[in-house]
ZADO-1210 file (C-alpha; in nm, 4 decimals, padded with zeros to 6 digits):
<atoms>
<atom x="-00.0005" y="-00.0109" z="-00.0014" code="MET" pos="1"/>
<atom x="00.1703" y="00.3198" z="-00.1165" code="TYR" pos="2"/>
<atom x="00.1560" y="00.6587" z="00.0439" code="THR" pos="3"/>
<atom x="00.3514" y="00.8537" z="-00.2229" code="GLN" pos="4"/>
<atom x="00.2214" y="01.0578" z="-00.5111" code="ILE" pos="5"/>
<atom x="00.3883" y="01.2937" z="-00.7559" code="LYS" pos="6"/>
<atom x="00.3545" y="01.6677" z="-00.7535" code="LYS" pos="7"/>
<atom x="00.4433" y="01.9064" z="-01.0305" code="LYS" pos="8"/>
<atom x="00.6772" y="02.1652" z="-00.8817" code="LYS" pos="9"/>
<atom x="00.7811" y="02.3348" z="-01.2218" code="LYS" pos="10"/>
<atom x="00.6673" y="02.2699" z="-01.5713" code="LYS" pos="11"/>
<atom x="00.9576" y="02.0037" z="-01.6378" code="LEU" pos="12"/>
<atom x="01.0247" y="01.8747" z="-01.2990" code="LYS" pos="13"/>
<atom x="00.8398" y="01.6147" z="-01.0760" code="ASN" pos="14"/>
<atom x="00.9103" y="01.5770" z="-00.7101" code="GLU" pos="15"/>
<atom x="00.7850" y="01.2820" z="-00.4969" code="VAL" pos="16"/>
<atom x="00.6433" y="01.3839" z="-00.1753" code="PHE" pos="17"/>
<atom x="00.4957" y="01.2089" z="00.1107" code="PHE" pos="18"/>
<atom x="00.1037" y="01.2085" z="00.1516" code="ASP" pos="19"/>
<atom x="00.0973" y="01.2790" z="00.5256" code="ILE" pos="20"/>
<atom x="-00.2770" y="01.2540" z="00.5762" code="GLY" pos="21"/>
<atom x="-00.3014" y="00.9142" z="00.4225" code="LEU" pos="22"/>
<atom x="00.0254" y="00.8139" z="00.5921" code="GLY" pos="23"/>
<atom x="-00.1143" y="00.8885" z="00.9216" code="ILE" pos="24"/>
<atom x="-00.4479" y="00.7009" z="00.8307" code="LEU" pos="25"/>
<atom x="-00.2570" y="00.3785" z="00.7542" code="ARG" pos="26"/>
<atom x="-00.1453" y="00.2998" z="01.1346" code="PRO" pos="27"/>
<atom x="-00.4755" y="00.4083" z="01.2572" code="ILE" pos="28"/>
<atom x="-00.6467" y="00.1515" z="01.0215" code="LEU" pos="29"/>
<atom x="-00.3839" y="-00.1081" z="01.1203" code="ALA" pos="30"/>
<atom x="-00.4659" y="-00.0637" z="01.4865" code="PHE" pos="31"/>
<atom x="-00.8410" y="-00.0956" z="01.4039" code="CYS" pos="32"/>
<atom x="-00.7602" y="-00.4229" z="01.2387" code="VAL" pos="33"/>
<atom x="-00.5853" y="-00.5371" z="01.5614" code="ILE" pos="34"/>
<atom x="-00.8891" y="-00.4331" z="01.7666" code="ILE" pos="35"/>
<atom x="-01.1371" y="-00.6031" z="01.5399" code="SER" pos="36"/>
<atom x="-00.9561" y="-00.9476" z="01.5876" code="HIS" pos="37"/>
<atom x="-00.7865" y="-00.9159" z="01.9262" code="CYS" pos="38"/>
<atom x="-01.0078" y="-00.6932" z="02.1568" code="TYR" pos="39"/>
<atom x="-01.2691" y="-00.8152" z="02.3770" code="ASN" pos="40"/>
<atom x="-01.5571" y="-00.5579" z="02.3288" code="PRO" pos="41"/>
<atom x="-01.6806" y="-00.6315" z="02.6769" code="GLN" pos="42"/>
<atom x="-01.4199" y="-00.3725" z="02.7925" code="TYR" pos="43"/>
<atom x="-01.5705" y="-00.0978" z="02.5860" code="ALA" pos="44"/>
<atom x="-01.7747" y="00.1723" z="02.7586" code="PHE" pos="45"/>
<atom x="-01.9226" y="00.5180" z="02.6982" code="GLY" pos="46"/>
<atom x="-01.8803" y="00.6806" z="02.3531" code="LYS" pos="47"/>
<atom x="-01.6195" y="00.4260" z="02.2646" code="TRP" pos="48"/>
<atom x="-01.8604" y="00.1345" z="02.3219" code="LYS" pos="49"/>
<atom x="-02.1123" y="00.3261" z="02.0863" code="PHE" pos="50"/>
<atom x="-01.8554" y="00.3829" z="01.8221" code="PHE" pos="51"/>
<atom x="-01.7231" y="00.0404" z="01.8431" code="HIS" pos="52"/>
<atom x="-02.0701" y="-00.1173" z="01.8179" code="GLY" pos="53"/>
<atom x="-02.2217" y="00.1160" z="01.5670" code="ARG" pos="54"/>
<atom x="-01.9309" y="00.0626" z="01.3292" code="THR" pos="55"/>
<atom x="-01.9734" y="-00.3124" z="01.3674" code="GLU" pos="56"/>
<atom x="-01.6275" y="-00.3726" z="01.5128" code="ASN" pos="57"/>
<atom x="-01.4669" y="-00.0803" z="01.3119" code="LEU" pos="58"/>
<atom x="-01.5426" y="-00.2466" z="00.9913" code="SER" pos="59"/>
<atom x="-01.4392" y="00.0566" z="00.7948" code="PHE" pos="60"/>
<atom x="-01.0613" y="-00.0370" z="00.8157" code="HIS" pos="61"/>
<atom x="-01.0534" y="-00.3001" z="00.5379" code="VAL" pos="62"/>
<atom x="-01.2660" y="-00.1023" z="00.2933" code="PRO" pos="63"/>
<atom x="-01.0438" y="00.2041" z="00.3201" code="ILE" pos="64"/>
<atom x="-00.7267" y="-00.0077" z="00.2793" code="PHE" pos="65"/>
<atom x="-00.8922" y="-00.1303" z="-00.0432" code="PHE" pos="66"/>
<atom x="-00.9686" y="00.2272" z="-00.1562" code="ILE" pos="67"/>
<atom x="-00.6075" y="00.3315" z="-00.0751" code="MET" pos="68"/>
<atom x="-00.4548" y="00.0294" z="-00.2648" code="ALA" pos="69"/>
<atom x="-00.6426" y="00.1224" z="-00.5985" code="PHE" pos="70"/>
<atom x="-00.5841" y="00.5040" z="-00.5476" code="TYR" pos="71"/>
<atom x="-00.2185" y="00.4623" z="-00.5190" code="PHE" pos="72"/>
<atom x="-00.1869" y="00.2071" z="-00.7973" code="SER" pos="73"/>
<atom x="-00.3752" y="00.3855" z="-01.0655" code="HIS" pos="74"/>
<atom x="-00.0725" y="00.5010" z="-01.2592" code="LYS" pos="75"/>
<atom x="00.0423" y="00.1405" z="-01.2577" code="THR" pos="76"/>
<atom x="-00.2987" y="00.0078" z="-01.3876" code="PHE" pos="77"/>
<atom x="-00.3138" y="00.2567" z="-01.6767" code="VAL" pos="78"/>
<atom x="00.0667" y="00.2330" z="-01.7554" code="SER" pos="79"/>
<atom x="00.1773" y="00.0538" z="-02.0718" code="SER" pos="80"/>
<atom x="00.4753" y="-00.0628" z="-01.8835" code="ASN" pos="81"/>
<atom x="00.4282" y="-00.4463" z="-01.8295" code="SER" pos="82"/>
<atom x="00.7187" y="-00.4484" z="-01.5837" code="LYS" pos="83"/>
<atom x="00.5435" y="-00.2035" z="-01.3477" code="LYS" pos="84"/>
<atom x="00.2336" y="-00.4408" z="-01.3685" code="LYS" pos="85"/>
<atom x="00.4484" y="-00.7390" z="-01.3016" code="SER" pos="86"/>
<atom x="00.5989" y="-00.5713" z="-00.9904" code="GLU" pos="87"/>
<atom x="00.2604" y="-00.4901" z="-00.8718" code="ARG" pos="88"/>
<atom x="00.1453" y="-00.8578" z="-00.8843" code="ILE" pos="89"/>
<atom x="00.4834" y="-00.9612" z="-00.7254" code="GLN" pos="90"/>
<atom x="00.4286" y="-00.7243" z="-00.4454" code="ARG" pos="91"/>
<atom x="00.0861" y="-00.8751" z="-00.3581" code="LEU" pos="92"/>
<atom x="00.1842" y="-01.2405" z="-00.4139" code="ILE" pos="93"/>
<atom x="00.5145" y="-01.2442" z="-00.2069" code="ILE" pos="94"/>
<atom x="00.3477" y="-01.1793" z="00.1441" code="PRO" pos="95"/>
<atom x="00.0393" y="-01.3816" z="00.0223" code="TYR" pos="96"/>
<atom x="00.2427" y="-01.7023" z="-00.0417" code="ALA" pos="97"/>
<atom x="00.5372" y="-01.6763" z="00.1843" code="LEU" pos="98"/>
<atom x="00.3806" y="-01.5895" z="00.5166" code="TRP" pos="99"/>
<atom x="00.1602" y="-01.9042" z="00.5226" code="PRO" pos="100"/>
<atom x="00.4714" y="-02.1268" z="00.4150" code="ILE" pos="101"/>
<atom x="00.6849" y="-01.9540" z="00.6689" code="ILE" pos="102"/>
<atom x="00.4441" y="-02.0169" z="00.9574" code="PHE" pos="103"/>
<atom x="00.3651" y="-02.3689" z="00.8357" code="TYR" pos="104"/>
<atom x="00.7236" y="-02.4735" z="00.8691" code="PHE" pos="105"/>
<atom x="00.7713" y="-02.2716" z="01.1924" code="LEU" pos="106"/>
<atom x="00.4743" y="-02.4257" z="01.3680" code="ASN" pos="107"/>
<atom x="00.5466" y="-02.7739" z="01.2590" code="ASN" pos="108"/>
<atom x="00.9197" y="-02.7833" z="01.3376" code="ASN" pos="109"/>
<atom x="01.0706" y="-02.5150" z="01.5759" code="LEU" pos="110"/>
<atom x="00.7579" y="-02.4332" z="01.7757" code="LEU" pos="111"/>
<atom x="00.6533" y="-02.8028" z="01.7889" code="LYS" pos="112"/>
<atom x="01.0051" y="-02.9015" z="01.8905" code="LYS" pos="113"/>
<atom x="01.0193" y="-02.6760" z="02.1861" code="TYR" pos="114"/>
<atom x="00.6542" y="-02.7532" z="02.2759" code="ARG" pos="115"/>
<atom x="00.5291" y="-02.3883" z="02.2234" code="ILE" pos="116"/>
<atom x="00.2584" y="-02.5434" z="02.0207" code="VAL" pos="117"/>
<atom x="00.1097" y="-02.8896" z="02.0433" code="SER" pos="118"/>
<atom x="-00.0874" y="-02.9137" z="01.7064" code="ASN" pos="119"/>
<atom x="00.0597" y="-02.9907" z="01.3734" code="ILE" pos="120"/>
<atom x="-00.0792" y="-02.7800" z="01.0822" code="ILE" pos="121"/>
<atom x="-00.1982" y="-03.0346" z="00.8143" code="PRO" pos="122"/>
<atom x="-00.0626" y="-02.9798" z="00.4585" code="PHE" pos="123"/>
<atom x="-00.4101" y="-02.9556" z="00.3269" code="GLY" pos="124"/>
<atom x="-00.4876" y="-02.6463" z="00.5132" code="LEU" pos="125"/>
<atom x="-00.1743" y="-02.4785" z="00.3715" code="LEU" pos="126"/>
<atom x="-00.2810" y="-02.5896" z="00.0170" code="LYS" pos="127"/>
<atom x="-00.6286" y="-02.4293" z="00.0893" code="SER" pos="128"/>
<atom x="-00.4690" y="-02.1224" z="00.2168" code="GLN" pos="129"/>
<atom x="-00.2479" y="-02.0813" z="-00.0887" code="LEU" pos="130"/>
<atom x="-00.5297" y="-02.1521" z="-00.3406" code="LEU" pos="131"/>
<atom x="-00.8119" y="-01.9681" z="-00.1740" code="PHE" pos="132"/>
<atom x="-00.6739" y="-01.7351" z="00.0838" code="GLY" pos="133"/>
<atom x="-00.8263" y="-01.9271" z="00.3806" code="VAL" pos="134"/>
<atom x="-00.7307" y="-02.2384" z="00.5626" code="GLY" pos="135"/>
<atom x="-00.4778" y="-02.1459" z="00.8302" code="LEU" pos="136"/>
<atom x="-00.6598" y="-01.9617" z="01.1011" code="GLY" pos="137"/>
<atom x="-00.3363" y="-01.7530" z="01.1901" code="ILE" pos="138"/>
<atom x="-00.3285" y="-01.6421" z="00.8271" code="MET" pos="139"/>
<atom x="-00.7156" y="-01.5806" z="00.7703" code="GLY" pos="140"/>
<atom x="-00.6413" y="-01.2096" z="00.7195" code="ILE" pos="141"/>
<atom x="-00.4874" y="-01.2907" z="00.3853" code="LEU" pos="142"/>
<atom x="-00.8514" y="-01.3227" z="00.2379" code="TRP" pos="143"/>
<atom x="-00.7939" y="-00.9539" z="00.1849" code="PHE" pos="144"/>
<atom x="-00.4792" y="-01.0272" z="-00.0181" code="GLN" pos="145"/>
<atom x="-00.6493" y="-01.2973" z="-00.2264" code="TRP" pos="146"/>
<atom x="-00.9260" y="-01.0462" z="-00.3031" code="ASN" pos="147"/>
<atom x="-00.6814" y="-00.7890" z="-00.3913" code="LEU" pos="148"/>
<atom x="-00.4867" y="-01.0214" z="-00.6293" code="ILE" pos="149"/>
<atom x="-00.8094" y="-01.1316" z="-00.8080" code="ILE" pos="150"/>
<atom x="-00.9478" y="-00.7786" z="-00.8533" code="ILE" pos="151"/>
<atom x="-00.6144" y="-00.6333" z="-00.9651" code="THR" pos="152"/>
<atom x="-00.5879" y="-00.9021" z="-01.2423" code="ILE" pos="153"/>
<atom x="-00.9474" y="-00.8250" z="-01.3168" code="LEU" pos="154"/>
<atom x="-00.8650" y="-00.4579" z="-01.3652" code="TYR" pos="155"/>
<atom x="-00.5660" y="-00.5249" z="-01.5960" code="PHE" pos="156"/>
<atom x="-00.8007" y="-00.7234" z="-01.8204" code="LEU" pos="157"/>
<atom x="-01.0745" y="-00.4534" z="-01.8157" code="ILE" pos="158"/>
<atom x="-00.8324" y="-00.1795" z="-01.9067" code="ILE" pos="159"/>
<atom x="-00.6911" y="-00.3883" z="-02.1760" code="LYS" pos="160"/>
<atom x="-01.0342" y="-00.4615" z="-02.3278" code="ILE" pos="161"/>
<atom x="-01.2231" y="-00.1345" z="-02.2624" code="PHE" pos="162"/>
<atom x="-00.9434" y="00.1289" z="-02.2977" code="GLY" pos="163"/>
<atom x="-01.0810" y="00.4704" z="-02.2768" code="LYS" pos="164"/>
<atom x="-01.4175" y="00.3372" z="-02.1713" code="ASN" pos="165"/>
<atom x="-01.2757" y="00.1757" z="-01.8650" code="THR" pos="166"/>
<atom x="-01.4185" y="00.4108" z="-01.6184" code="ASN" pos="167"/>
<atom x="-01.7700" y="00.3732" z="-01.7497" code="ILE" pos="168"/>
<atom x="-01.7499" y="00.0025" z="-01.7282" code="PHE" pos="169"/>
<atom x="-01.6042" y="00.0217" z="-01.3725" code="LEU" pos="170"/>
<atom x="-01.9086" y="00.2416" z="-01.2712" code="ILE" pos="171"/>
<atom x="-02.1293" y="-00.0153" z="-01.4259" code="PHE" pos="172"/>
<atom x="-01.9808" y="-00.3128" z="-01.2384" code="ILE" pos="173"/>
<atom x="-01.9687" y="-00.1112" z="-00.9177" code="GLY" pos="174"/>
<atom x="-02.3359" y="-00.0408" z="-00.9243" code="ILE" pos="175"/>
<atom x="-02.4051" y="-00.4071" z="-01.0255" code="THR" pos="176"/>
<atom x="-02.2135" y="-00.5269" z="-00.7238" code="SER" pos="177"/>
<atom x="-02.4403" y="-00.3241" z="-00.5014" code="PHE" pos="178"/>
<atom x="-02.7476" y="-00.4621" z="-00.6799" code="ILE" pos="179"/>
<atom x="-02.6304" y="-00.8116" z="-00.6233" code="PHE" pos="180"/>
<atom x="-02.5592" y="-00.7311" z="-00.2528" code="GLN" pos="181"/>
<atom x="-02.9118" y="-00.5879" z="-00.1903" code="TYR" pos="182"/>
<atom x="-03.1038" y="-00.8431" z="-00.3894" code="ASN" pos="183"/>
<atom x="-02.9381" y="-01.1231" z="-00.1908" code="GLY" pos="184"/>
<atom x="-02.7922" y="-01.2990" z="-00.4761" code="LYS" pos="185"/>
<atom x="-02.4436" y="-01.2467" z="-00.3803" code="ASN" pos="186"/>
<atom x="-02.4921" y="-01.4101" z="-00.0335" code="LYS" pos="187"/>
<atom x="-02.6944" y="-01.6978" z="-00.1829" code="LEU" pos="188"/>
<atom x="-02.4427" y="-01.7766" z="-00.4492" code="ALA" pos="189"/>
<atom x="-02.1733" y="-01.8687" z="-00.2170" code="PHE" pos="190"/>
<atom x="-02.3889" y="-02.0219" z="00.0670" code="SER" pos="191"/>
<atom x="-02.3030" y="-02.3722" z="-00.0740" code="LYS" pos="192"/>
<atom x="-01.9398" y="-02.3400" z="00.0271" code="TYR" pos="193"/>
<atom x="-01.8286" y="-02.4497" z="00.3681" code="LYS" pos="194"/>
<atom x="-01.6219" y="-02.2518" z="00.6354" code="GLY" pos="195"/>
<atom x="-01.4454" y="-01.9512" z="00.5546" code="ASP" pos="196"/>
<atom x="-01.4504" y="-02.0039" z="00.1767" code="LYS" pos="197"/>
<atom x="-01.8106" y="-01.8628" z="00.1449" code="LYS" pos="198"/>
<atom x="-01.7127" y="-01.5507" z="00.3079" code="TYR" pos="199"/>
<atom x="-01.3939" y="-01.5159" z="00.1172" code="ASN" pos="200"/>
<atom x="-01.5656" y="-01.5635" z="-00.2217" code="PHE" pos="201"/>
<atom x="-01.8600" y="-01.3555" z="-00.1163" code="GLY" pos="202"/>
<atom x="-01.6342" y="-01.0565" z="-00.0128" code="LYS" pos="203"/>
<atom x="-01.4933" y="-01.0457" z="-00.3649" code="LEU" pos="204"/>
<atom x="-01.8121" y="-00.8594" z="-00.4924" code="LEU" pos="205"/>
<atom x="-01.8316" y="-00.6607" z="-00.1841" code="GLU" pos="206"/>
<atom x="-01.4809" y="-00.5150" z="-00.2302" code="MET" pos="207"/>
<atom x="-01.5329" y="-00.4011" z="-00.5959" code="ILE" pos="208"/>
<atom x="-01.7176" y="-00.0706" z="-00.5065" code="PRO" pos="209"/>
<atom x="-01.4264" y="00.0295" z="-00.2922" code="TYR" pos="210"/>
<atom x="-01.1728" y="-00.0547" z="-00.5692" code="SER" pos="211"/>
<atom x="-01.3805" y="00.1438" z="-00.8118" code="VAL" pos="212"/>
<atom x="-01.3943" y="00.4564" z="-00.5987" code="PHE" pos="213"/>
<atom x="-01.0251" y="00.4477" z="-00.5343" code="GLY" pos="214"/>
<atom x="-00.9410" y="00.4143" z="-00.9019" code="PHE" pos="215"/>
<atom x="-01.1922" y="00.6774" z="-01.0191" code="LEU" pos="216"/>
<atom x="-01.0844" y="00.9258" z="-00.7624" code="VAL" pos="217"/>
<atom x="-00.7134" y="00.8764" z="-00.8761" code="ALA" pos="218"/>
<atom x="-00.8033" y="00.9056" z="-01.2331" code="SER" pos="219"/>
<atom x="-00.9932" y="01.2396" z="-01.1867" code="SER" pos="220"/>
<atom x="-00.9056" y="01.5910" z="-01.0731" code="GLU" pos="221"/>
<atom x="-01.1747" y="01.5802" z="-00.7931" code="ILE" pos="222"/>
<atom x="-00.9384" y="01.5766" z="-00.5029" code="MET" pos="223"/>
<atom x="-00.7288" y="01.8820" z="-00.6468" code="LYS" pos="224"/>
<atom x="-01.0647" y="02.0626" z="-00.6654" code="PHE" pos="225"/>
<atom x="-01.1708" y="01.9742" z="-00.3179" code="LEU" pos="226"/>
<atom x="-00.8339" y="02.0708" z="-00.1712" code="LYS" pos="227"/>
<atom x="-00.9339" y="02.4263" z="-00.2537" code="LYS" pos="228"/>
<atom x="-01.1756" y="02.3935" z="00.0249" code="TYR" pos="229"/>
<atom x="-01.0079" y="02.1708" z="00.2727" code="LYS" pos="230"/>
<atom x="-01.1766" y="02.2877" z="00.6030" code="ILE" pos="231"/>
<atom x="-01.5157" y="02.2834" z="00.4509" code="LYS" pos="232"/>
<atom x="-01.4711" y="01.9359" z="00.3033" code="VAL" pos="233"/>
<atom x="-01.3398" y="01.7932" z="00.6283" code="ILE" pos="234"/>
<atom x="-01.6254" y="01.9556" z="00.8345" code="LEU" pos="235"/>
<atom x="-01.8619" y="01.7988" z="00.5663" code="SER" pos="236"/>
<atom x="-01.7077" y="01.4515" z="00.6051" code="CYS" pos="237"/>
<atom x="-01.7291" y="01.4656" z="00.9933" code="ILE" pos="238"/>
<atom x="-02.0991" y="01.5678" z="00.9506" code="TYR" pos="239"/>
<atom x="-02.1644" y="01.2789" z="00.7148" code="VAL" pos="240"/>
<atom x="-01.9820" y="01.0353" z="00.9504" code="ILE" pos="241"/>
<atom x="-02.2002" y="01.1576" z="01.2371" code="TYR" pos="242"/>
<atom x="-02.5151" y="01.1286" z="01.0475" code="PHE" pos="243"/>
<atom x="-02.4491" y="00.7787" z="00.9442" code="ILE" pos="244"/>
<atom x="-02.3485" y="00.6580" z="01.2948" code="LEU" pos="245"/>
<atom x="-02.6296" y="00.8087" z="01.4628" code="ASN" pos="246"/>
<atom x="-02.9167" y="00.7395" z="01.2277" code="TYR" pos="247"/>
<atom x="-03.0268" y="00.4167" z="01.0411" code="ASN" pos="248"/>
<atom x="-03.0469" y="00.5793" z="00.6965" code="ILE" pos="249"/>
<atom x="-02.9656" y="00.2792" z="00.4924" code="PHE" pos="250"/>
<atom x="-03.1664" y="-00.0546" z="00.4495" code="VAL" pos="251"/>
<atom x="-02.9973" y="-00.3382" z="00.6441" code="LYS" pos="252"/>
<atom x="-02.8931" y="-00.6349" z="00.4493" code="ILE" pos="253"/>
<atom x="-02.7134" y="-00.9569" z="00.5074" code="ASN" pos="254"/>
<atom x="-02.3744" y="-01.0179" z="00.3523" code="GLY" pos="255"/>
<atom x="-02.0282" y="-01.1534" z="00.4013" code="HIS" pos="256"/>
<atom x="-01.8757" y="-00.8691" z="00.6129" code="GLY" pos="257"/>
<atom x="-01.8219" y="-00.5634" z="00.4129" code="TYR" pos="258"/>
<atom x="-02.1631" y="-00.5299" z="00.2320" code="HIS" pos="259"/>
<atom x="-02.4051" y="-00.2467" z="00.2003" code="GLY" pos="260"/>
<atom x="-02.3856" y="00.1253" z="00.1399" code="MET" pos="261"/>
<atom x="-02.3560" y="00.2328" z="00.5028" code="GLU" pos="262"/>
<atom x="-02.0040" y="00.1010" z="00.5231" code="ARG" pos="263"/>
<atom x="-01.9231" y="00.2325" z="00.1764" code="PHE" pos="264"/>
<atom x="-02.0162" y="00.5978" z="00.2494" code="PHE" pos="265"/>
<atom x="-01.8487" y="00.5814" z="00.6024" code="LEU" pos="266"/>
<atom x="-01.5288" y="00.4612" z="00.4466" code="SER" pos="267"/>
<atom x="-01.5095" y="00.7211" z="00.1683" code="ILE" pos="268"/>
<atom x="-01.6055" y="00.9865" z="00.4143" code="SER" pos="269"/>
<atom x="-01.2992" y="00.8918" z="00.6377" code="ILE" pos="270"/>
<atom x="-01.0815" y="00.8561" z="00.3336" code="PHE" pos="271"/>
<atom x="-01.1592" y="01.1962" z="00.1965" code="ILE" pos="272"/>
<atom x="-01.1300" y="01.3662" z="00.5276" code="ALA" pos="273"/>
<atom x="-00.7786" y="01.2412" z="00.5733" code="PHE" pos="274"/>
<atom x="-00.6625" y="01.3094" z="00.2193" code="ILE" pos="275"/>
<atom x="-00.7554" y="01.6775" z="00.2770" code="MET" pos="276"/>
<atom x="-00.4531" y="01.6977" z="00.5125" code="PHE" pos="277"/>
<atom x="-00.2293" y="01.9825" z="00.3596" code="PRO" pos="278"/>
<atom x="00.0746" y="01.7595" z="00.3096" code="SER" pos="279"/>
<atom x="00.2376" y="02.0000" z="00.0671" code="GLU" pos="280"/>
<atom x="00.2717" y="02.2622" z="00.3287" code="LYS" pos="281"/>
<atom x="00.5058" y="02.0495" z="00.5412" code="ILE" pos="282"/>
<atom x="00.8501" y="02.1051" z="00.3993" code="LYS" pos="283"/>
<atom x="01.0834" y="02.0022" z="00.6904" code="ASN" pos="284"/>
<atom x="01.2569" y="01.6847" z="00.5799" code="LYS" pos="285"/>
<atom x="01.3113" y="01.5598" z="00.9462" code="ILE" pos="286"/>
<atom x="00.9419" y="01.5937" z="01.0354" code="ILE" pos="287"/>
<atom x="00.8471" y="01.4007" z="00.7211" code="ILE" pos="288"/>
<atom x="01.1146" y="01.1267" z="00.8015" code="LYS" pos="289"/>
<atom x="00.9771" y="01.0889" z="01.1600" code="VAL" pos="290"/>
<atom x="00.6119" y="01.0678" z="01.0324" code="ILE" pos="291"/>
<atom x="00.7365" y="00.8059" z="00.7645" code="LYS" pos="292"/>
<atom x="00.9113" y="00.6170" z="01.0453" code="LEU" pos="293"/>
<atom x="00.6051" y="00.6005" z="01.2556" code="ILE" pos="294"/>
<atom x="00.3513" y="00.5235" z="00.9849" code="THR" pos="295"/>
<atom x="00.5555" y="00.2561" z="00.8054" code="ASN" pos="296"/>
<atom x="00.5347" y="-00.1258" z="00.8429" code="TYR" pos="297"/>
<atom x="00.1502" y="-00.1347" z="00.8558" code="THR" pos="298"/>
<atom x="00.1725" y="-00.4377" z="00.6134" code="ALA" pos="299"/>
<atom x="00.3716" y="-00.6302" z="00.8704" code="ALA" pos="300"/>
<atom x="00.1100" y="-00.5381" z="01.1441" code="ILE" pos="301"/>
<atom x="-00.1815" y="-00.6376" z="00.8981" code="PHE" pos="302"/>
<atom x="-00.0233" y="-00.9733" z="00.8072" code="TYR" pos="303"/>
<atom x="00.1114" y="-01.0865" z="01.1491" code="LEU" pos="304"/>
<atom x="-00.0972" y="-00.9708" z="01.4364" code="HIS" pos="305"/>
<atom x="-00.3224" y="-01.2814" z="01.4458" code="VAL" pos="306"/>
<atom x="-00.0346" y="-01.5247" z="01.4445" code="ALA" pos="307"/>
<atom x="00.1744" y="-01.3163" z="01.6909" code="ILE" pos="308"/>
<atom x="-00.1272" y="-01.3034" z="01.9138" code="SER" pos="309"/>
<atom x="-00.1776" y="-01.6731" z="01.9061" code="LYS" pos="310"/>
<atom x="00.1994" y="-01.7722" z="01.9692" code="TYR" pos="311"/>
<atom x="00.2947" y="-01.5032" z="02.2429" code="ILE" pos="312"/>
<atom x="-00.0638" y="-01.4417" z="02.3907" code="GLY" pos="313"/>
<atom x="-00.0270" y="-01.7203" z="02.6464" code="PRO" pos="314"/>
<atom x="00.2836" y="-01.5388" z="02.7746" code="TYR" pos="315"/>
<atom x="00.1619" y="-01.1889" z="02.7919" code="ILE" pos="316"/>
<atom x="-00.1571" y="-01.1628" z="02.9984" code="ILE" pos="317"/>
<atom x="-00.2834" y="-00.8379" z="02.8511" code="LEU" pos="318"/>
<atom x="-00.2859" y="-00.9888" z="02.5129" code="ILE" pos="319"/>
<atom x="-00.4344" y="-01.3185" z="02.6408" code="GLN" pos="320"/>
<atom x="-00.7167" y="-01.1206" z="02.8012" code="LYS" pos="321"/>
<atom x="-00.7784" y="-00.9149" z="02.4837" code="ARG" pos="322"/>
<atom x="-00.7408" y="-00.5806" z="02.6482" code="THR" pos="323"/>
<atom x="-00.6783" y="-00.2428" z="02.4803" code="MET" pos="324"/>
<atom x="-00.3362" y="-00.2304" z="02.6319" code="LYS" pos="325"/>
<atom x="-00.2755" y="-00.5761" z="02.4975" code="GLY" pos="326"/>
<atom x="-00.3714" y="-00.4496" z="02.1406" code="CYS" pos="327"/>
<atom x="-00.1156" y="-00.1755" z="02.1828" code="ILE" pos="328"/>
<atom x="00.1590" y="-00.4200" z="02.2886" code="ILE" pos="329"/>
<atom x="00.0705" y="-00.6392" z="01.9974" code="LEU" pos="330"/>
<atom x="00.0880" y="-00.3429" z="01.7489" code="TYR" pos="331"/>
<atom x="00.4370" y="-00.2486" z="01.8854" code="LEU" pos="332"/>
<atom x="00.5625" y="-00.6105" z="01.8608" code="ILE" pos="333"/>
<atom x="00.4479" y="-00.6403" z="01.4927" code="CYS" pos="334"/>
<atom x="00.5864" y="-00.2955" z="01.4146" code="TYR" pos="335"/>
<atom x="00.9194" y="-00.3957" z="01.5598" code="PHE" pos="336"/>
<atom x="00.9125" y="-00.7143" z="01.3409" code="ILE" pos="337"/>
<atom x="00.8250" y="-00.5028" z="01.0345" code="GLY" pos="338"/>
<atom x="01.1024" y="-00.2505" z="01.1132" code="PHE" pos="339"/>
<atom x="01.3704" y="-00.5326" z="01.1614" code="MET" pos="340"/>
<atom x="01.2525" y="-00.7191" z="00.8610" code="GLY" pos="341"/>
<atom x="01.2668" y="-00.4038" z="00.6347" code="SER" pos="342"/>
<atom x="01.6256" y="-00.3370" z="00.7768" code="LEU" pos="343"/>
<atom x="01.7373" y="-00.6712" z="00.6771" code="ILE" pos="344"/>
<atom x="01.5597" y="-00.7281" z="00.3604" code="PHE" pos="345"/>
<atom x="01.5127" y="-00.3688" z="00.2481" code="GLY" pos="346"/>
<atom x="01.7105" y="-00.4034" z="-00.0830" code="LYS" pos="347"/>
<atom x="01.5322" y="-00.7270" z="-00.1831" code="THR" pos="348"/>
<atom x="01.1821" y="-00.8172" z="-00.2884" code="LYS" pos="349"/>
<atom x="01.1411" y="-00.9823" z="00.0569" code="LEU" pos="350"/>
<atom x="01.0694" y="-00.6367" z="00.1907" code="ARG" pos="351"/>
<atom x="00.7228" y="-00.6818" z="00.0557" code="HIS" pos="352"/>
<atom x="00.6755" y="-00.9163" z="00.3645" code="LEU" pos="353"/>
<atom x="00.6846" y="-00.6188" z="00.5857" code="PHE" pos="354"/>
<atom x="00.6037" y="-00.3016" z="00.3844" code="GLN" pos="355"/>
</atoms>
């Protein structure tokens, strides 16, 4: 997930600068992911309890990550450079394939040998994980990566086939995906599958509107226009978020986790609010470096938090009891792994395991 965009400084010179607003949003979303999997909502109280419950376990985090993935990758999608597209696929496949394999051998050999775990992971579960993005419970989060890979390949094909009409077609499939969510056919189509597969396959259609929004925003000048009215746009987004959280303005439907227009408008409102941050006004390189350091390695946090929680949870009581402090500790441990991994593998493709 990228947080860099290009800005024209002069007519012939491009300067890459760090999008601070979306950079700050990334670790917030990563922490929300940890809370959704490793926090006991019984500890919630007051306004936090309302916000946690009303957003259905902070379910806006994954949709916004999906928006950001297609927002920052737009230039790669429309580029005629096949090498860039190949690198994009590699960036997605490397963590998707390697983390399950690493934990499969780690669990069945080292951790088993020293009796940290008692169970052996069957090879069939690893095979299912690699084929469908589900199988290993500790790597269940990679359903997101599976969806991202499938939809990315779909976009490459759509752009190849439809060319200049790509945006129109994407709007069409985005609306169609909502139609199939609301008429119940998306949920019904995958109900025959057992376990997590039905949710993984069903989420594919639910993720499409977020990808379409991210792609279309990047392909238009709408954000440049909105940034002329930053304060007004941010206040409008906050007002929309308040309205969505406090009033049932959308029809409730059943789905596979990220269905419906309520999550969609909540997610895009948060995304737009953060992208309005005046990144271009911060010129101090030291400040930018510090912010980058703090906001990096969210990929490692995303990929590893469930596995780390399982293996070290029994030894850290706050994590075991699923408290907020435990979630913070878990975040810091995953961040440290991401930092060290990037330090060691920073010049190789293995850096994609952590960044």
